[in-house]
C-alpha positions as CSV (number, residue, x, y, z in Angstrom):
1,M,-71.3,39.9,51.8
2,Y,-70.0,36.7,53.4
3,A,-67.4,34.0,52.6
4,V,-68.0,30.4,53.6
5,G,-65.3,27.8,53.8
6,Y,-65.5,24.2,54.9
7,D,-63.4,21.2,55.9
8,I,-65.7,18.2,55.8
9,A,-64.2,14.8,56.6
10,N,-67.0,12.6,55.2
11,S,-67.6,12.5,51.5
12,S,-71.4,12.3,51.7
13,R,-71.6,15.2,54.2
14,R,-69.2,17.2,52.1
15,T,-71.4,16.6,49.0
16,R,-74.5,17.7,50.9
17,I,-72.9,20.9,52.2
18,R,-71.5,21.7,48.7
19,S,-74.9,21.1,47.1
20,V,-76.7,23.5,49.5
21,L,-74.0,26.2,49.0
22,R,-74.1,25.9,45.2
23,Q,-77.8,26.5,45.3
24,A,-77.3,29.6,47.4
25,T,-74.6,31.2,45.2
26,P,-73.0,30.9,41.8
27,L,-69.7,32.4,43.3
28,W,-67.6,29.5,44.5
29,Q,-64.2,27.8,44.1
30,K,-64.3,24.7,46.3
31,P,-64.2,24.7,49.3
32,F,-64.9,28.5,49.4
33,F,-68.1,30.3,48.5
34,V,-69.0,34.0,48.4
35,L,-72.6,34.8,49.5
36,D,-73.9,38.2,48.3
37,Q,-76.7,38.0,50.9
38,S,-78.0,39.9,53.9
39,R,-76.8,38.9,57.4
40,H,-80.2,37.5,58.1
41,D,-80.1,35.2,54.9
42,A,-76.5,34.2,55.5
43,L,-77.3,33.1,59.1
44,A,-80.4,31.3,57.9
45,L,-78.2,29.3,55.4
46,W,-75.7,28.7,58.3
47,R,-78.5,27.2,60.4
48,E,-79.5,25.0,57.4
49,L,-76.0,23.6,57.1
50,L,-75.4,22.8,60.7
51,P,-77.4,19.6,60.9
52,H,-75.3,18.1,58.1
53,L,-72.0,18.5,60.1
54,D,-70.3,16.2,62.5
55,E,-69.0,18.5,65.2
56,D,-66.1,16.1,66.1
57,H,-64.7,15.9,62.5
58,D,-66.0,18.8,60.4
59,G,-65.3,22.5,60.2
60,L,-67.4,25.3,58.7
61,A,-66.6,29.0,58.7
62,L,-68.8,32.0,57.9
63,V,-66.9,35.3,57.6
64,A,-68.2,38.8,56.9
65,I,-66.2,40.4,54.1
66,A,-66.3,43.8,52.5
67,S,-67.9,44.2,49.1
68,P,-65.4,44.2,46.2
69,R,-64.4,47.8,45.1
70,P,-62.4,48.7,42.0
71,R,-59.1,50.2,42.8
72,H,-56.8,51.6,40.1
73,G,-58.4,49.5,37.5
74,L,-58.2,46.3,39.5
75,S,-60.9,44.6,41.6
76,V,-60.4,43.5,45.2
77,T,-62.1,40.2,45.5
78,A,-62.5,40.2,49.2
79,A,-61.3,42.2,52.1
80,P,-61.7,41.4,55.8
81,A,-64.6,43.4,57.3
82,G,-63.6,42.6,60.9
83,S,-67.2,42.3,61.9
84,G,-67.1,38.7,62.9
85,I,-66.2,35.1,62.4
86,F,-68.3,32.1,63.2
87,L,-66.6,28.8,63.6
88,F,-68.1,25.3,64.0
89,G,-65.9,22.3,64.7
């Protein structure tokens, strides 16, 4: 499972990134998305997003997170997995 966050300066680039991410997952609260995908699929999505960014003005983060697990009747929405962070910009 992965979390994706963005900080896109330009409105048209931001709209394009948001559109691609919304197609990939129903789990989002702008500007954050949760991808319940394999590492391979998450990195493929990452490569799809990169051409739409301006490396001087935009930021995009893909972070591996642990799967949510119920604990004492509550759900943990995301916990750091510590397996990697990828940053652009």
